[in-house]
C-alpha positions as CSV (number, residue, x, y, z in Angstrom):
1,M,59.8,11.5,-39.8
2,T,60.1,13.3,-43.1
3,V,63.0,15.1,-44.9
4,R,63.1,18.8,-45.3
5,W,62.4,19.1,-49.0
6,I,59.2,17.1,-48.6
7,E,58.1,19.2,-45.7
8,R,58.6,22.4,-47.8
9,L,56.7,21.0,-50.7
10,A,53.9,19.8,-48.4
11,A,53.7,23.3,-46.9
12,F,53.4,24.8,-50.4
13,V,50.4,22.6,-51.1
14,A,48.7,23.0,-47.7
15,D,49.3,26.7,-47.0
16,T,49.4,28.6,-50.3
17,P,46.3,30.9,-50.4
18,F,44.2,30.8,-53.5
19,A,44.9,34.5,-54.0
20,A,48.6,33.9,-54.1
21,I,48.3,31.8,-57.2
22,P,49.0,34.1,-60.2
23,A,46.1,34.9,-62.4
24,D,47.5,33.3,-65.5
25,V,48.3,30.2,-63.6
26,R,44.7,30.0,-62.4
27,E,43.6,30.4,-66.0
28,R,45.9,27.6,-67.2
29,G,44.4,25.5,-64.4
30,R,40.8,26.2,-65.6
31,L,41.8,25.1,-69.1
32,I,43.4,21.9,-67.8
33,L,40.3,21.1,-65.7
34,A,38.0,21.5,-68.7
35,D,40.3,19.6,-71.0
36,C,40.6,16.6,-68.6
37,I,36.8,16.5,-68.0
38,A,36.1,16.4,-71.7
39,C,38.6,13.6,-72.2
40,S,36.9,11.6,-69.5
41,V,33.4,12.2,-70.9
42,A,34.5,11.0,-74.3
43,G,36.4,8.0,-72.9
44,N,33.5,6.8,-70.8
45,Q,31.5,6.2,-73.9
46,A,33.7,3.3,-75.0
47,A,32.2,-0.1,-74.7
48,E,35.1,-1.3,-72.5
49,M,34.6,1.6,-70.1
50,R,30.9,0.9,-69.9
51,R,31.6,-2.7,-69.0
52,L,34.2,-1.7,-66.4
53,A,31.7,0.8,-64.8
54,R,29.3,-2.1,-64.1
55,A,32.0,-4.2,-62.4
56,G,31.5,-4.0,-58.6
57,A,29.8,-0.7,-58.7
58,R,29.0,0.9,-55.4
59,P,26.6,3.9,-55.4
60,G,28.0,7.1,-54.0
61,P,28.3,10.9,-54.5
62,A,30.8,11.1,-57.3
63,L,29.8,11.3,-61.0
64,V,31.1,9.0,-63.7
65,L,31.6,11.8,-66.3
66,G,29.5,11.5,-69.4
67,T,27.0,9.2,-67.7
68,N,24.2,9.7,-65.2
69,T,25.8,7.2,-62.7
70,R,27.2,8.2,-59.3
71,L,29.6,5.9,-57.5
72,A,31.9,5.9,-54.5
73,P,34.6,8.6,-54.9
74,E,37.5,6.1,-55.4
75,Q,35.5,4.3,-58.0
76,A,34.5,7.4,-59.9
77,A,38.2,8.6,-59.8
78,W,39.3,5.1,-61.1
79,L,36.8,5.2,-64.0
80,N,37.2,8.8,-65.0
81,G,41.0,8.6,-64.8
82,T,41.1,5.4,-67.0
83,A,38.6,7.0,-69.5
84,G,40.6,10.2,-69.6
85,T,43.4,8.6,-71.5
86,W,41.2,6.4,-73.7
87,H,41.6,8.6,-76.8
88,D,45.1,9.9,-75.8
89,L,43.9,13.5,-76.0
90,D,44.8,14.5,-72.4
91,E,47.1,17.4,-71.7
92,G,50.7,17.0,-70.6
93,N,54.0,18.7,-70.0
94,L,57.2,17.9,-72.0
95,H,59.3,19.9,-69.6
96,T,58.2,17.8,-66.6
97,K,57.8,14.6,-68.5
98,G,54.3,13.5,-67.8
99,H,50.6,14.0,-67.8
100,A,49.7,15.4,-64.4
101,G,46.2,16.7,-65.2
102,I,44.4,13.5,-65.9
103,Q,45.9,11.9,-62.8
104,I,44.7,14.7,-60.6
105,V,41.4,15.9,-61.9
106,P,39.4,12.6,-61.5
107,A,40.4,12.3,-57.8
108,A,40.1,16.0,-57.1
109,L,36.6,16.2,-58.7
110,A,35.4,13.2,-56.8
111,E,36.7,14.5,-53.5
112,A,35.2,18.0,-54.2
113,E,31.8,16.3,-54.7
114,R,32.2,14.2,-51.6
115,S,33.1,17.0,-49.3
116,G,31.0,19.8,-50.9
117,R,33.9,22.0,-52.0
118,S,33.7,25.1,-54.2
119,G,35.0,25.6,-57.7
120,A,37.8,27.9,-56.3
121,E,38.9,25.2,-53.9
122,L,38.9,22.6,-56.6
123,L,40.9,24.8,-58.9
124,A,43.5,25.6,-56.1
125,A,43.9,21.9,-55.4
126,L,44.5,21.1,-59.0
127,V,47.0,23.8,-59.6
128,L,49.1,23.2,-56.4
129,A,49.0,19.4,-56.8
130,Y,50.0,19.8,-60.5
131,E,52.9,22.0,-59.7
132,A,54.2,19.9,-56.8
133,S,53.9,16.5,-58.5
134,C,55.4,17.8,-61.7
135,R,58.4,19.0,-59.8
136,I,58.9,15.6,-58.3
137,Y,58.9,13.8,-61.7
138,R,61.0,16.5,-63.3
139,A,63.7,15.8,-60.7
140,C,63.7,12.1,-61.6
141,R,65.8,10.6,-64.4
142,A,63.3,8.0,-65.2
143,R,64.2,4.7,-66.8
144,F,63.3,4.7,-70.5
145,A,61.3,1.5,-70.1
146,I,59.0,3.3,-67.6
147,H,55.8,5.0,-68.9
148,P,55.0,8.1,-66.7
149,H,51.3,7.3,-66.2
150,G,50.7,5.9,-62.7
151,T,54.2,6.5,-61.4
152,Y,54.0,9.8,-59.7
153,G,50.2,9.9,-60.3
154,P,49.3,8.6,-56.8
155,I,51.3,11.4,-55.3
156,A,49.7,14.0,-57.6
157,A,46.2,12.8,-56.8
158,A,46.8,12.4,-53.1
159,L,48.1,16.0,-52.9
160,A,44.9,17.3,-54.4
161,V,42.7,15.3,-52.1
162,G,44.7,16.4,-49.1
163,R,44.4,20.0,-50.0
164,L,40.6,19.7,-50.5
165,R,40.4,18.0,-47.1
166,G,42.2,20.9,-45.5
167,L,45.0,18.7,-44.1
168,D,48.0,20.4,-42.5
169,A,51.4,20.3,-44.0
170,A,52.7,17.6,-41.7
171,T,49.9,15.2,-42.7
172,I,50.3,16.0,-46.4
173,A,54.1,15.3,-46.1
174,S,53.3,11.9,-44.7
175,T,50.9,11.1,-47.6
176,I,53.6,12.0,-50.1
177,N,55.8,9.2,-48.8
178,L,52.9,6.8,-48.6
179,A,51.8,7.6,-52.1
180,A,55.4,7.2,-53.5
181,A,55.3,3.6,-52.6
182,L,52.0,2.9,-54.3
183,G,52.8,3.9,-57.9
184,V,52.7,1.6,-60.9
185,P,55.9,0.4,-62.6
186,A,54.2,1.2,-65.8
187,S,55.7,-0.3,-69.0
188,R,56.3,1.8,-72.0
189,G,56.1,-1.4,-74.0
190,T,52.3,-1.2,-73.9
191,L,52.6,1.6,-76.5
192,N,54.3,-0.6,-79.1
193,D,51.9,-3.5,-78.4
194,G,48.9,-1.3,-78.4
195,A,47.8,-2.7,-75.1
196,T,44.9,-0.8,-73.5
197,V,45.9,-1.7,-70.0
198,R,48.0,1.4,-70.4
199,N,44.8,3.5,-69.9
200,A,44.3,1.9,-66.5
201,Y,47.5,3.5,-65.1
202,T,46.0,6.9,-64.8
203,G,42.8,5.5,-63.3
204,M,44.9,3.7,-60.6
205,S,46.4,7.1,-59.6
206,G,43.0,8.4,-58.5
207,R,42.0,5.2,-56.8
208,Q,45.3,5.0,-54.9
209,A,44.9,8.6,-53.7
210,F,41.9,7.6,-51.6
211,L,43.7,4.5,-50.3
212,V,46.7,6.7,-49.3
213,H,44.5,8.8,-47.2
214,E,42.8,5.8,-45.6
215,L,46.3,4.4,-44.7
216,A,47.4,7.8,-43.3
217,A,44.2,8.1,-41.2
218,S,44.8,4.6,-39.9
219,G,48.3,5.3,-38.7
220,F,50.3,3.8,-41.5
221,T,53.7,5.3,-42.2
222,G,56.1,5.5,-45.1
223,E,59.9,5.8,-45.6
224,A,61.4,9.1,-44.5
225,D,62.2,9.8,-48.1
226,A,60.3,7.2,-50.1
227,V,60.3,9.6,-53.1
228,A,64.1,9.4,-53.4
229,S,64.1,5.7,-52.9
230,V,61.4,5.0,-55.5
231,F,62.2,7.6,-58.1
232,G,66.0,7.5,-57.6
233,R,66.5,3.8,-57.6
234,I,63.5,1.9,-58.8
235,L,61.5,3.8,-61.3
236,G,64.4,6.1,-62.1
237,E,68.2,6.0,-62.2
238,A,68.7,9.2,-60.2
239,F,66.7,11.8,-58.3
240,D,67.7,15.4,-57.5
241,P,65.6,16.8,-54.6
242,A,67.2,20.2,-55.0
243,Q,65.3,20.6,-58.3
244,V,61.9,20.0,-56.6
245,C,61.9,23.2,-54.5
246,E,64.0,25.4,-56.8
247,R,62.1,28.7,-57.2
248,L,59.0,27.1,-55.7
249,G,56.1,29.5,-55.9
250,R,58.0,31.7,-58.4
251,T,58.5,29.4,-61.3
252,W,55.2,27.6,-62.3
253,W,55.8,24.6,-64.5
254,I,52.1,24.4,-65.2
255,R,52.6,27.4,-67.5
256,R,54.6,25.1,-69.8
257,N,51.9,22.5,-70.3
258,Y,50.5,21.5,-73.7
259,F,47.1,20.7,-75.1
260,K,46.5,18.1,-77.8
261,R,44.8,18.4,-81.2
262,F,45.3,14.8,-82.3
263,A,44.3,11.5,-80.6
264,S,47.8,10.2,-80.5
265,A,51.0,10.3,-78.5
266,R,52.4,13.8,-78.1
267,Y,55.6,12.9,-80.0
268,I,53.6,12.2,-83.1
269,H,52.0,15.6,-83.3
270,S,55.1,17.3,-84.7
271,A,54.8,15.3,-88.0
272,L,51.0,15.8,-88.2
273,D,51.4,19.5,-87.8
274,L,53.8,19.6,-90.7
275,I,51.6,17.4,-92.9
276,E,48.8,20.0,-92.3
277,T,51.3,22.7,-93.2
278,I,52.2,21.0,-96.5
279,A,48.5,20.5,-97.3
280,R,47.7,24.1,-96.7
281,E,50.5,25.3,-98.9
282,H,50.4,22.7,-101.7
283,G,47.2,20.7,-101.2
284,M,47.0,17.3,-99.6
285,P,48.6,14.7,-102.0
286,A,46.7,11.5,-102.8
287,P,48.2,8.4,-101.1
288,A,48.8,6.8,-104.5
289,A,50.8,9.9,-105.7
290,I,53.3,9.6,-102.8
291,E,56.6,7.8,-103.3
292,R,57.7,8.2,-99.7
293,I,57.5,10.5,-96.6
294,D,60.5,11.1,-94.5
295,V,60.3,12.4,-91.0
296,E,63.4,13.7,-89.2
297,T,62.8,14.3,-85.6
298,Y,64.1,14.1,-82.0
299,F,64.8,10.8,-80.1
300,M,61.5,10.4,-78.3
301,A,59.5,10.9,-81.4
302,A,61.8,8.6,-83.3
303,T,60.9,5.8,-81.0
304,M,57.4,5.7,-82.6
305,A,58.7,4.8,-86.1
306,Q,57.0,1.4,-86.4
307,Q,55.4,1.0,-89.9
308,T,53.1,-1.9,-88.8
309,V,51.1,-2.1,-85.6
310,A,49.5,-5.1,-83.7
311,T,46.2,-3.5,-82.7
312,A,43.9,-0.7,-83.5
313,F,44.9,1.1,-80.3
314,G,48.5,0.8,-81.4
315,T,47.8,3.2,-84.3
316,R,47.9,6.0,-81.8
317,F,51.6,5.3,-81.1
318,S,53.0,5.0,-84.7
319,I,54.1,8.1,-86.7
320,P,53.7,6.2,-90.0
321,F,50.1,5.2,-89.2
322,A,49.1,8.6,-88.0
323,V,50.7,10.4,-90.9
324,A,49.1,7.9,-93.4
325,S,45.7,8.4,-91.8
326,L,45.9,12.2,-92.0
327,V,47.0,12.0,-95.6
328,R,44.2,9.5,-96.4
329,H,41.4,11.4,-94.8
330,G,42.6,15.0,-94.8
331,S,41.4,15.5,-91.2
332,H,41.6,13.7,-87.8
333,D,38.6,12.2,-85.9
334,L,39.2,12.9,-82.2
335,T,37.1,10.0,-81.0
336,A,37.8,7.3,-83.6
337,D,39.1,4.1,-82.0
338,G,41.7,3.4,-84.7
339,S,39.9,0.3,-86.1
340,A,39.1,1.8,-89.5
341,D,42.7,2.8,-90.1
342,F,44.0,-0.4,-88.8
343,A,41.9,-2.3,-91.3
344,D,42.3,0.2,-94.2
345,P,44.7,-1.2,-96.9
346,V,45.4,2.3,-98.3
347,V,46.5,3.5,-94.8
348,R,48.5,0.3,-94.2
349,R,50.3,0.6,-97.5
350,L,51.1,4.2,-97.1
351,A,52.4,3.7,-93.6
352,R,55.0,1.4,-95.0
353,R,56.3,4.3,-97.1
354,V,56.7,6.7,-94.1
355,F,60.3,6.6,-92.7
356,V,61.2,8.1,-89.4
357,S,64.7,8.9,-88.3
358,E,66.4,10.7,-85.4
359,H,68.2,13.9,-86.0
360,R,70.9,14.3,-83.3
361,A,70.8,18.1,-83.3
362,F,67.0,17.9,-82.8
363,T,67.4,15.6,-79.9
364,T,69.9,17.9,-78.3
365,A,67.4,20.8,-78.5
366,Y,64.6,18.8,-76.9
367,P,62.5,19.5,-74.9
368,G,62.9,23.3,-75.2
369,H,62.4,22.8,-78.9
370,Q,60.6,19.9,-80.6
371,Q,62.3,20.3,-84.0
372,T,60.9,18.2,-86.8
373,R,61.2,18.2,-90.6
374,V,58.9,16.4,-93.0
375,R,59.7,15.7,-96.7
376,V,57.0,14.3,-99.0
377,T,58.4,12.9,-102.2
378,L,55.9,12.4,-105.0
379,R,56.1,9.8,-107.7
380,D,56.5,12.5,-110.3
381,G,59.7,13.6,-108.6
382,R,58.3,16.8,-106.9
383,V,59.3,17.2,-103.2
384,K,57.2,19.1,-100.6
385,E,58.9,20.0,-97.3
386,A,58.0,21.7,-94.0
387,A,59.8,22.2,-90.7
388,A,58.9,23.6,-87.2
389,S,60.5,24.1,-83.8
390,H,57.5,23.8,-81.6
391,I,54.4,21.6,-81.7
392,R,51.1,23.4,-81.9
393,G,49.6,23.5,-78.4
394,E,52.9,24.1,-76.6
395,S,53.2,27.2,-74.6
396,E,55.5,28.7,-77.3
397,N,52.9,27.9,-80.0
398,P,49.6,27.9,-78.1
399,L,46.1,27.0,-79.2
400,A,43.6,29.7,-79.1
401,E,40.9,29.4,-76.5
402,A,38.3,29.0,-79.2
403,E,40.2,25.9,-80.4
404,L,40.1,24.4,-77.0
405,A,36.4,25.2,-76.7
406,A,35.8,23.4,-80.0
407,K,37.7,20.4,-78.8
408,F,35.7,20.4,-75.6
409,T,32.4,20.4,-77.5
410,A,33.6,17.7,-79.9
411,L,34.5,15.4,-77.1
412,T,31.4,16.0,-74.9
413,A,28.6,16.5,-77.5
414,S,27.8,12.8,-78.0
415,A,27.1,12.4,-74.3
416,W,25.6,15.8,-73.5
417,G,24.4,17.3,-76.7
418,E,26.1,20.3,-78.4
419,D,24.1,23.1,-76.6
420,N,24.8,21.5,-73.2
421,A,28.5,21.0,-74.1
422,R,28.8,24.7,-74.8
423,T,27.0,25.6,-71.6
424,A,29.4,23.3,-69.6
425,W,32.4,25.0,-71.2
426,A,31.1,28.4,-70.1
427,E,30.5,27.1,-66.6
428,L,34.0,25.8,-66.3
429,A,35.4,29.1,-67.6
430,G,33.9,30.7,-64.5
431,V,34.6,27.8,-62.2
432,E,36.1,30.1,-59.5
433,A,32.7,31.5,-58.9
434,V,31.0,28.1,-58.5
435,R,29.9,27.8,-54.9
436,S,29.4,24.0,-55.0
437,V,31.0,21.5,-57.3
438,R,28.1,19.2,-56.6
439,R,25.8,21.7,-58.3
440,L,28.0,21.7,-61.4
441,T,28.2,17.9,-61.7
442,G,24.5,17.7,-61.1
443,L,24.0,19.7,-64.3
444,W,26.3,17.4,-66.2
445,Q,24.4,14.4,-64.8
446,G,21.2,16.0,-66.1
447,H,22.9,16.5,-69.5
448,A,23.8,12.8,-69.7
449,T,20.3,11.7,-68.6
450,K,18.7,13.8,-71.4
451,G,21.3,12.4,-73.8
452,R,20.2,8.8,-73.0
453,R,16.7,9.7,-73.9
454,R,17.6,11.1,-77.4
C-alpha cells in the first residue's frame, strides 16, 4: 500500500515521455551528466580510491570511471559515487538543499551499461530522478546536524535505475518507500573534522539503489509512507508532502542547479568569487600586506568560519583557509588534495586573519540570494571591498558552457589525455543521439588504457 502523493511522483518518473521533458531541462541534464562524470574520473585517481577499488572487486559490465576496470554495477556505482565527491566539485542545488546529480549518475550509468540502454534513456532517467528526489528533500525541514549526502540519495538513485529498467509506476512507488529506509544519517560534523568518510555517503546511495531493487524483486515491502516517517521525524523535523507534487512537470527545480568552480563547499564560493573581483579591480594583495579580511555572509556560509582545521581535507570546508589559499596562489587547483595549503605557514597565518560573520539580512534573503560582502584591510590602511548577491555558477549567474568544458577537461585530462577529454565532452554534448551507453563507456575505457601506457 502506498500513499497518493508517492503514487503520483512514481507515475511522473515511470510515465513521462522523453519528448515531454523541455529542451532546456534536457540540456541542463546533459551538463549535469558531464560534470558528474568528470568529478568521478578525477576522484578515482586518488590513492584511497585506488585501494578501495581493489577491495572485494567483482568483474562486471560497469566502468570505474577514469580507469580501465569494469566491475559489477553496484560496485561501480559505489566507487564512482564516492570518487565523485572526492574533490568537492560536484554540482548541487541550494533551492532543494542537496547534491542530487552525483548520487544519481553513478547508479544510472552502471544500470545503463548493464541493460544496454541508449544515451536518451540515460538522460531521461537522470532528469526525472533528479526532479523527483529533489522535490522530496526540498519538502523536508532537515535537522541541521544532518549532511544531505546519502539521505535522499538512495531514493534518487533507485528512481533512475527503476526508470532505466522500465518498471511501472506501482513498482517504482514501492521502491521509493524501501529506499527511504536505507539512507544514511549522515553527520555534518565530518566537514569540521575533515573526515573523508563523508565522501562515502554518495557512493552508498548508488550501491543501495541496486539493493533496493533486489529487495523489491524478492517481495520485500516498506512503510506506506516511509518518506514522511524518515524525513519528517528522523532525518528531519517536518515533512510537507504537498510541496513534493506542487506544479509537478511544470516547475523544474533542476533548472536552479549550480555548477562549481572551486574545490570546496558551496557556501565558501561567495567569498572566493569576491576575492577574485577585488584582484581583478585592484590586483591581488600579498599575504604579508594584509591586516585582516572580513567576510559578511549568510548563516550557512558563516558555519564555515573556522580559522584552523584538523586535516588537509578539512581545508575544503573553511572560508579562512580557502580565502588564504586563493590570495596566496592567485588561482585555485581543482584537483589539489589540500595538503600543500594545510602545511603552508603563509596560508595558515593568513587564515587566522580572515574573520567570518553572519549578516542577518543576508540570511533572510537566502537561498534566493546568496549575499556576501568581503572587505580586505591592508596594513597601510587602504581598504578594498566587493559584494555580490549570487554565486557564480548559480542559475542567476551562470557559467558559460566553455567554462564547464574547460572544467571537464581539467578534471579528466590526467586520466584520459587532453585530446580524449575534449572528445568525451563533445560526445556527451550529443548524448541523446548515442545508441548505446556501452559504446560510450567503451571509448572512455580505451582512453584510460592509453593513459596508463603514457
